[in-house]
N, C-alpha and C positions, 0 to 999 in steps of 0.2 A: 084623823086621827082616833082611834077607837078606844075604847075604855081601858082595855088591858095595856095598850101602849102608855095612855097616860099614866096609868098607875105606876107602872116600870120607870117612866121618866120624873114622876114625882119622888121616887124613891131616888133616883140619881142626884136630882135638884138639891135634896139633902145632904148629899156627899159631896157635892161640888161646894157647898157653903154660901150658895148665892140663889136668892130668890128672882125668878124671873117676872117681869111684868107681863112679857107676851111670851106665853109658853110656847109659840110656834118657832122661836129661834131653836129651842133646846131640841125640840122634835127635827128641826132640818139638820140640825148638828150631828145627830145620830143616822140620819138617813144615808145610808151607803148607794151607790149608782145601782147596785144589785137589786136593791129594795124598788127603787123608783121606776126601774125598766120592768120588773114583775108586776109592779101595780100601774102601769101603764101613766106614769106621772110624765111629766116634762123633764127631760135631761136635766134642766137648772135648778131643779127643784132637789137634788142631792145636797149632800154636804162638802161638795169640791170648791164652790165659790166662797164658803165660809173658811174652808181650809186655806184658801189664797189669802184671804184677810187676815186671818189668825197667825199666819205664819208671818206676815210684816209686822203684826203688833208684837208677837214674840221676840221677833228679832231687835226691834226698838227696845221694848223694856229690858231684856236680857242684856243689851248693848249698855243701857245708862246703868244698870245695876252693877255691872262689872268695871266700868270706867270710875265710879263711884268706890267700889269696895276695894279696888286694886291700883292706887294710883301711881304705884312705881311701875305697873307692867307697860310694855312698849305696845305698838299697835298689833304687831303680828302674835305677842302672845295673847293678847285679849282675845284676839279673831280666833286664834286655837281654841281658847278656853270656851268663848261663844259656840264654837262647833261642837264641842265635845258634849254641850248642856243641850243643844237643839237638833241633834242628829236623830235618824230614824231610831236606832236601837235605845238611845237614854229617853226618847219620848214614850216610845213602848213600854219602857220601864215602868215609867210615870203613869201610863194607862194601865197598866196592871195592879200599882198600887191604888188605883181609884177604881179596880175591877170594871173599867169602862167598856171592856169587851161584852161583857154580860148584857149592856143595856143598847147595843147597836142594833140598828133596824137592818137585817139582811135579807137578801133574795133567797130563797130555798137551796140553789145550788151553791152559792158561796157559804150558807151554813154548813152543809154536808160535807163542804172540804175544807174546814177549818178557819174560816174566816176570823171568828171571834178572836182566834189566837194569833193571826197573820200580822206581823210586825208592822208591815206598810199601811195597813187598814186602820188598826189600832193608833197608831202616831198621827195618821190625817185625821183620826177623830179627835185628838186631843187639839190640835189648831183649828179644828171647826169648832170646837167648844170654846175654845179664847174667843173666836170670830163671834160667835154667838152671843157670849157675854158684854164684849164689846159693843156690838149692836143693839143689844137690850140696854145697857146700862153705861156705857161709855168706857173710857180709860181707866179711871180708879178702880174698878170692880174688876176688870180685866186683868189689871196689874196685880191686884191683890191674890187673885187665882195664879198666875204665874209665879210669883214669890212663894206662895204656900206650897204649891204642889211641884215646881218645875225648877226654879232656883232655889231649893232646899239641898242640904248635903252635897255643897259645890264640890267639894274637894273630892269626895269619895265618888262622886260621878265621873269627874274628869280620870281620876284613877280608874276608874272600870274602863273607860272609853279608850284609854290610852294603854291600857294594860299590857299588850303585846308588845308594844315599843318599848315601854319602861323594863320590863321583863329584860328585853333583848339587849339594853343598854347596860343594865348591871351585870348581866353574864359576860358582855364584852371586857368587861373590867377584868375578868379572872382567865387569863391567857389559857388555851387548851381545851376551855369548856365547850361542850356541845348540848345545845337545846334543840329538842324536836318536840313536834305535835303529833300525836297520834290518835286516831279515832277508833276507840275500842270497842264500839256496840252502837247499834242502830235499834230502835224501839218504834213501835207503831205502825200503822198503813201508811203508803206511798204519799197520800195528802195530808198526812199529820204525824210527820217524821219526828223524832227527838234523837238526837245524836250526842253520844257520849265521848269526851276527849280527854286526854290526859297529856299534861306537859311533863316532859321527861330531861333531867339533866345528867349527862353523862350516864344516861341509861337507867337512872332512878326517878320515879315519879315524884315530882314536887308540887303538882296540884291538878285536880281533876273539874271540868266542868260539863254542863250539859245545856243545849239550846238547839232552836227549831231548824237551826243552819250548821255546817262544819265550823264555819267563820264564828258563829256566835257560841259554839261548845269552846271553841279554842279560846277564845277571848274570856270567858268565863274560867277557863283552866288556869290561863295566866293571872287573872285577878285574885283565884284563889291562892297560887304561888306568892304572890305579892303580899297578900294578906298576913299568911302563914310565916314570912320572912321579916315581919314589922317587929 
């Protein structure tokens, strides 16, 4: 770990609200496989093993949280809500709230192709961070991080995750209504695309969204349509 990396990760440590006893855990959590490959490190020294551990800790903590918070929900309902909170798009949203992508250690190729903004990479980094906190300090600080940054604003995150389904169900209540999604624009180079989508009801735009994939843009458009209907 060089001085620049240490300075950068100390700044991230402040954002996380947890002080590491062994700073190497955080360094490993931010090491993408492209970084370890480029630096001729052992493959096992990237963040993938910590991601594996963090995923398990996240599932346990989120399951207990939802079990206690929603005593009247069935197992199926709880599973669906948990899925909406720990899925890749939602964890990527959490990562952006933390600006986690800015602190990732990437290889030059991954850097040049927009890896810092890629949902799969930043969502994995969230889970690796949870794993790092767990290994350094145990379950309670890992739980505190999860409650603060992932299990916050639960209802809104579930609405975002299920927005296309919820909007479709609302529209089906009105006979003869036609709902469609249209990609109206594409911006940026091929490796860093941004799509603009509109959702239209009987030809009239009711929501617009943007995302790095067409699906993400459509999901954002549906979410905006639901918010405007509240």
